[in-house]
C-alpha positions in Angstrom: 0.6 1.2 111.9 1.0 3.3 115.0 0.3 6.5 113.2 -2.8 5.0 111.5 -4.2 3.6 114.8 -3.6 6.7 116.9 -5.0 9.1 114.3 -8.1 7.1 113.4 -8.8 6.8 117.2 -8.5 10.5 117.6 -10.8 11.0 114.6 -13.3 8.7 116.1 -13.2 10.5 119.4 -13.7 13.9 117.7 -16.6 12.4 115.8 -18.2 11.2 119.0 -18.5 14.8 120.2 -22.0 15.4 118.7 -23.1 19.0 118.4 -26.6 18.3 119.5 -25.6 16.4 122.7 -22.7 18.7 123.7 -24.8 21.8 123.1 -27.8 20.1 124.6 -26.0 19.4 127.9 -25.1 23.1 128.1 -28.8 23.8 127.6 -29.9 21.1 130.0 -31.7 18.9 127.5 -31.0 15.5 125.8 -32.8 15.6 122.4 -32.5 11.8 122.3 -35.5 11.8 124.7 -37.4 14.3 122.5 -39.1 14.2 119.1 -37.8 11.3 117.0 -35.1 10.5 119.5 -32.3 11.1 117.0 -29.2 13.2 117.9 -29.0 15.0 114.6 -29.7 18.4 113.3 -33.2 17.6 112.0 -34.5 16.5 115.4 -32.6 19.5 116.9 -34.6 21.8 114.6 -37.9 20.2 115.4 -37.4 20.2 119.2 -35.0 23.2 119.9 -35.4 25.7 117.1 -33.5 27.1 114.2 -30.5 28.7 116.0 -29.8 25.5 118.0 -30.1 23.4 114.9 -27.7 25.7 112.9 -25.1 25.4 115.7 -25.5 21.7 115.7 -25.1 21.5 112.0 -21.9 23.7 112.1 -20.3 21.5 114.7 -21.1 18.3 113.0 -19.9 19.5 109.6 -17.0 21.3 111.0 -15.5 18.2 112.8 -15.5 16.3 109.5 -13.7 19.2 107.8 -11.2 19.5 110.7 -10.4 15.8 110.8 -9.8 15.5 107.1 -7.8 18.7 106.6 -5.7 18.7 109.8 -5.3 15.3 111.4 -3.6 13.2 108.6 -0.9 15.9 108.4 -0.5 16.6 112.0 2.7 15.8 113.8 1.8 14.2 117.1 4.3 14.0 119.9 5.8 10.5 120.0 4.1 9.4 116.9 6.5 9.6 113.9 5.0 9.7 110.4 4.8 6.2 108.9 6.7 6.3 105.5 4.9 3.1 104.4 1.5 4.6 105.0 -0.3 6.2 102.1 -1.5 9.7 103.0 -4.6 9.1 101.0 -5.5 5.9 102.8 -4.8 7.6 106.2 -7.0 10.6 105.2 -9.9 8.3 104.2 -9.5 6.2 107.3 -9.7 9.3 109.5 -12.8 10.5 107.4 -14.5 7.2 108.0 -13.6 7.1 111.7 -15.1 10.6 112.4 -18.4 9.5 110.8 -18.4 6.3 112.8 -17.8 8.4 115.9 -20.8 10.5 115.1 -23.1 7.5 114.6 -21.7 5.5 117.5 -20.3 8.0 120.1 -18.5 6.4 123.0 -19.2 9.5 125.1 -23.0 9.1 124.7 -23.6 5.3 125.1 -23.1 4.7 121.4 -26.4 6.5 120.6 -25.6 9.1 118.0 -26.9 10.7 114.8 -27.2 9.4 111.3 -23.8 10.8 110.1 -25.0 12.8 107.2 -23.8 16.3 108.3 -20.4 14.9 109.2 -20.3 13.0 105.8 -20.9 16.3 104.0 -18.0 17.9 106.0 -15.7 15.0 105.1 -16.7 15.0 101.4 -16.3 18.8 101.1 -12.8 18.6 102.6 -11.8 15.7 100.4 -13.1 17.1 97.1 -15.2 20.3 97.1 -16.7 19.3 93.7 -18.6 16.6 95.4 -20.7 19.0 97.4 -22.9 20.3 94.5 -24.4 16.9 93.5 -24.7 15.7 97.1 -26.5 18.8 98.4 -28.4 19.4 95.2 -29.9 15.9 95.2 -30.6 16.1 98.9 -32.7 19.2 98.3 -34.5 17.8 95.3 -35.5 14.6 97.0 -36.6 16.5 100.2 -38.8 18.8 98.1 -40.3 16.0 96.1 -40.9 13.6 99.0 -40.7 15.5 102.3 -38.6 12.7 103.7 -35.3 13.8 105.3 -34.1 10.3 105.7 -34.7 9.4 102.1 -33.0 12.6 100.9 -30.0 11.7 103.1 -29.6 8.2 101.7 -29.9 9.5 98.1 -27.2 12.1 99.0 -24.9 9.3 100.1 -25.5 7.5 96.9 -24.9 10.7 94.9 -21.5 10.9 96.7 -20.4 7.5 95.4 -21.9 8.1 91.9 -20.1 11.5 91.6 -16.7 10.0 92.4 -17.3 7.3 89.9 -18.3 9.9 87.2 -15.7 12.5 88.0 -12.7 10.3 88.8 -13.4 6.6 88.3 -9.7 5.8 88.6 -9.6 6.9 92.3 -10.4 3.4 93.7 -9.7 4.3 97.4 -12.1 7.3 97.3 -14.8 5.4 95.5 -14.5 2.5 98.0 -14.7 5.0 100.9 -17.9 6.6 99.5 -19.5 3.2 99.0 -18.7 2.2 102.6 -20.1 5.5 103.9 -23.3 5.1 101.9 -23.8 1.7 103.3 -23.3 3.1 106.8 -25.8 5.9 106.2 -28.4 3.5 104.9 -27.8 1.2 107.9 -28.2 4.2 110.3 -31.5 5.0 108.6 -32.9 1.5 108.8 -35.6 2.7 111.2 -36.6 5.4 108.8 -36.8 2.9 106.0 -39.2 0.7 108.1 -41.4 3.7 108.9 -41.5 4.9 105.3 -42.6 1.3 104.3 -45.3 1.4 107.0 -46.4 4.9 106.0 -45.6 6.4 109.4 -42.5 8.4 108.7 -42.7 12.1 109.4 -42.4 14.5 106.4 -41.2 18.1 106.3 -44.5 19.4 105.1 -43.5 23.0 104.8 -41.0 22.0 102.1 -42.8 19.0 100.6 -44.0 19.9 97.1 -46.9 17.5 97.0 -48.3 18.0 100.5 -52.0 18.4 100.9 -52.9 22.1 100.8 -55.1 21.7 103.8 -52.4 20.0 105.9 
């Protein structure tokens, strides 16, 4: 249990290092006070430009990849490997912890992003085959609706559905994907309310059915 506790804590702390907030401090801005107030790549793009948003995206995806590929196998000083601990469960626990850290970062008063970029990094590191349906559906929904939040929630659902279709016998991975999707939906509850009220912003340059005069 010591190995599980220490490594999931490290994963959470890594996740809590949000690209937008770390890079924003270097730039002298806090994007949580700008635009939509979200600390993710979408708001970074709207308020700080393409290069900044790209760097944010790389950091947030990269920490998911790093945690999944390195941390479960790492030999930490004073922390012996637990022979009773499944490596799969440890990897999934670290993957969930890094996403939770992104959404609720202790370094930044628990006000983080929506977890989607880090989810993609975790999913790609766990099983690269999952990336195609997840990213593909994200793009399709974004083009059809213009809603980034809706596209992100559908992408999370696609992650769970893809695991069920590709490897339904992998119960731990399927359970992980369902929990992650529930977390992503909860993180987007504000977007859901705004979509229901008709006040949610759309990405009009990409939205297929935008008004040609908009």
